[in-house]
N, C-alpha and C positions, 0 to 999 in steps of 0.2 A: 504494500500500500504506500502511496505517496503522501508524505506529511509536509505541510508548509508551515512556515513561521507565522507568528501572530501578525507581524508587520506585513508579510505577503498577503495574508488573509484580509487585513484591513485595506490594503491597496486594491485588491480584487473587488471588495465591496464598494469602495469609493469609485472605482472605474465603472462598475456596473450601475451604480446610482447615478453617476454623471450621464451615462448613456441613456438611462431611462428618462431623465429629466429633459433630454434633448429631443425626445420623441414629440412630434407635432400632433400625433393622433392618439393620445392616451384615452383609452376607453374605460368606462365604468367597470369596476370589479365588484361582483356580489358574491358573498360566501354564505352558505347555510351550514352551520355547525350544530349537529344534533347527535348526542350519544348519552348514555346513562350518566347519572350523577357521580361525581368523584373521580372523573377521568382526566381532568385538567383543561376543560373547555375555557374557563375563565383565564387561566394562565396563557393559553394559546391566543385568545382574543386580545389580551393585554400586549402580548409580544407583537402581534400583527398591527395593532393600533400604534404602538411605539415606532415600529418600522415605517409605517405610512406617515405619521406625524414628523418623524425625524427626516424623512426623505423629501416630502412635498410641502408640508405646512409652512415652514419658514419662507418659502418662495411665494406664498399666496395668502390673501386675506380670507379665502373661502373656507367653508367647512369641508374638510377633505374626507374625514372618516366618521360615518354615522353608525352607531351601534344600537340595534333594537332587539327586544326580546318580548315574548308573549305575556310575561307576568312581571309584577313589580319587584318580586324577590330576585328574579333572574336579572332584571335591569340593574338592580342595586349591585350585584356581584360584578358586573362588567361596566358600570358607570354609563349606562345607556338609557334609552327611552322605551316605553312600551310601544308595541307595533301599532296600536290603534290611535296613538296621539297624532 
């Protein structure tokens, strides 16, 4: 297996992020995450949100990442809104 250094990994991520930000035709991404409780959905959603915010939000004043869930408890766990709002 090929291992890379932390610096090489950071450089790769920075290059890929720069490439994505240059795309003129960025399309909306929708994800539906549904599995049983206790499997790490909230952690996954938090990681995706951080990635999106760190990559695009500083470049724009728009709301980039909207998180919704069907119940108030679920929205609390992921700092989102209920779907019906």
